[in-house]
N, C-alpha and C positions, 0 to 999 in steps of 0.2 A: 504494500500500500504506500502510495506517495502523496505528499502534500506540498503545495506551493503557496507560500505567503508572499503576496506582491503588493508593495506600496505604490501609490499612484496608479492604481489599476483601472481608473475610470476612463482613461483616454490614452492616446499615443502609444508609446512602446509598452507601457504596463498593460493596457487593454489587449494589445496584439499578442503579447506573450501569454497572458491569461487564456485567451481563446485557443492558442495553439496547444498549450499544455492540457487544457480541458478536453480538447478533441483527441488527445493521446491517453486519456483516462486518468490524468492526474487530478486529485482533489484540490480545488482552488479556494483560497481565502483572500478576498479582495480587501484592500485597505485604502481608503481615500475619504475625502469630505463628502462626496456624493457617489451614489451607486450607478454603475453602468448597466442600464436596463437591457441592452442588447446581449451583454455577457450573461446576465441572469436568465434570459430567454434561451440562449444556447445551452445552458446547463440543463434546463428543463427538457429541451429536445433531445440532448445527448444522454439524458438520465445521469448526468454527472453530479458529483457532490460539490456544492458551491455555498459559500457563506461570505457575507459582507460585514465588515466592521467600519463604522464611521470614526475617524480619528483626525484631530488637528495635529499634524506632525511638527508644527511650530511650538507646541506646548510640551515641554519635557515631562511634566507631571502626567499629562494625559497619555503620552506615549508609554510611559512606564506602567500605568494602570491598564490600558488596553492590551498591550503586548504581554504583560504578565498573565492576564486572563487567557489570552490566546495560546501562550506557551504551555500553560497548565493543561489546556485542552489537547493541543497537538501532541505533546509528549506524554499524555496520560495513558496512552495505549501503545502497543508495539507497532512501530512503523518501519517500513523498509528504508525510506529516505524522506528527508524534509528539505525542500528548497526554500531558502529565504532570499528574496530578491528585493534589495533596497534600491528601488527605481525612482521614487518620487524626487523631484528636484525643481528648483526655480532659478532663473537667471537674474531677475531683479534683485537689487537695484542696479540698473545700468547707468553709471555715472562716474565721473572722475573723483579721486580722493580729494577731500576738501569740500565736496558737494554731496556726499553720501547721506542718505536718510538713515538715522540711527535705528528706527524701528524696522525698516526694510532690511537693513544689514543684519540685525538680530534674527529676523525671520529666516533669511537665507542661510545663515550659519546653523540655525536650529534644524531646518528641513534637510539641507544638503549634507551636513556633517554630524551634528549632535544626535539626531534621531537614529541614523544608521549605526552609530557607535553604541547607543543605549540598547537598541533592538538586538544587535549582534551579541552584545554582552549577556543579555537576558537569555537568548537562545543557546549560547555556548554553556551557560550555567545549567540550564534545564536539561540539555541533551546528555549531560554527564550521568543522569539517573535514568537513562533510556537506552534501548538497544538501537535506536535510529541512527542513521548517518546524516549529518548535517552538511549541506552545501550552501554557502553564502555567496551571492553575487552582488557586488556593489557597482551600480552604474556610474561610470566616471565620465570623463570628457577629455578631448585633446587639450582643452583649456587648462587642465591640471598640470600640464608639463611646459607651458609657455605663457608669457604675459600678453594680455590683450587689453588695449586701452578701454577703459570704462567697465571692465569686467574684474576689477581687483577682488571683489568679494567672491564672485563665482569661481574665478581661477584659484583663489586661496582654498575654498572649501573642497574643490575637486582634487587639488594637490593633497589636501588633508586626508581625503577618503582613500587616495592611492597609498599614502604612507600608513594609514591605519590598516588597510588590507595587507600590505607587505609585512607589517609588524605582527599582526595576528597570525599570518601564515607561518612566520618564523617560530612563533610560540607553539603552534600546532606541530610543526616539524620537529621541534626540540623534544616534544613528548611523544613522538611517533603516533600521532593521532590519525584516525581514519577520516576525520572531518576535513573539509576543504573550503577555502575562501579565495575568491579571485575578483578582479575588477574588469569591467567591460566598457570599452569606449565605443559608443555607437555611431560616431561621426555625425554628419549633418542630415537630419530627418525632416520630413514635411509634417511638423507638429505645431501645436499652439505656441511652444517656446520660440520657434522660428518667427512666428507672427509678432511676438513680443519684441524680439530683437529688431525686426524690420520697422517697428513703430517707434524706435528710440530716435534720439536726435544725433545729428552729425557731430555736434560739440561734445556729446557724451561718449559716442562710439564712432571712431574714425572709419571702421570697416563696414559701415552700414550699406554702402553702395554695393560692395562685394556680396553681402548676404541677400540683397534685393535681386542681384543678378543670379544667384543660385536658384531662386524661386522662378524668375522669369525664363531661365533657360532649362528648367526641368532637371536641375542637378541635385535635388533633394531626394534621398531614398525614402521609400514608403516604410512605414513602421512595421508592416508585416514581414518585409524582407529582413530587416534588422532583427526582429524578434526571432525569426528562424535561425539566425546565426547564434543568438544568445541561447536558445533552447538546445542547439547542437552542443554547445560547450557544457551546459548544465548536465546533460544526460551522458556526457562522455565518461569513460572509465579512466581517462588519462588526464584529468584536470591538473594543471601545474599550480601548486599552491603559491599564492601571492602574485601570480602573473597578471599583467594588465593586457587583456586580450583586445586587439585592435580589429575593428570591423573589416578593414581592407584586407587583412590577412586571412579572414574567414570566408570571404565570398569568392 
């Protein structure tokens, strides 16, 4: 029996990944502020096991409460494998340092970095009392390895999730654990995040014209294609602990 817990499963990569795993018989737990009705209907048609949790990932207290309950449920019975996919993310605030909104900066750090750290920690703790194998996938970005004007917060949180992934992997390797953790860099996709990027100002984001061109010239990958690559890594028997998998190397 396999379970997949997916944050940000209401749209984009999260929804596409949930649909593919559901079609392969994996039990899905969706986590987001709003529920994806299409995913719910697919579960009914496929007779798949599906559950939705509403959670504000920007609130660390809410994250701890919701995911503790979830972990108790998931690891309460014998499971073959549990996939934890920390997918939810936000690119705002897009602005240069000195003009950043404090509340927006806090929300970005909480959603992109703090929530995945708290959730991963909870699940690694709970899995120790279970026979399940845990596979954690942290969705990263190319922005985590290079500076981009206007994206200081986003770049920093994605660099942070990369380092968190690599450090946890080292710890797992040092104790010869069967559990795995990796990061996944999905490249540029045709999602709401890209719409947010294109709606920013030139003064805040120098590369805005380049990102508009991606859309105009059809250079954005669809979420379904990217989800297929992520699922392929998730279900592989040869996951390299701590690796940051790049979408271009998988397609």
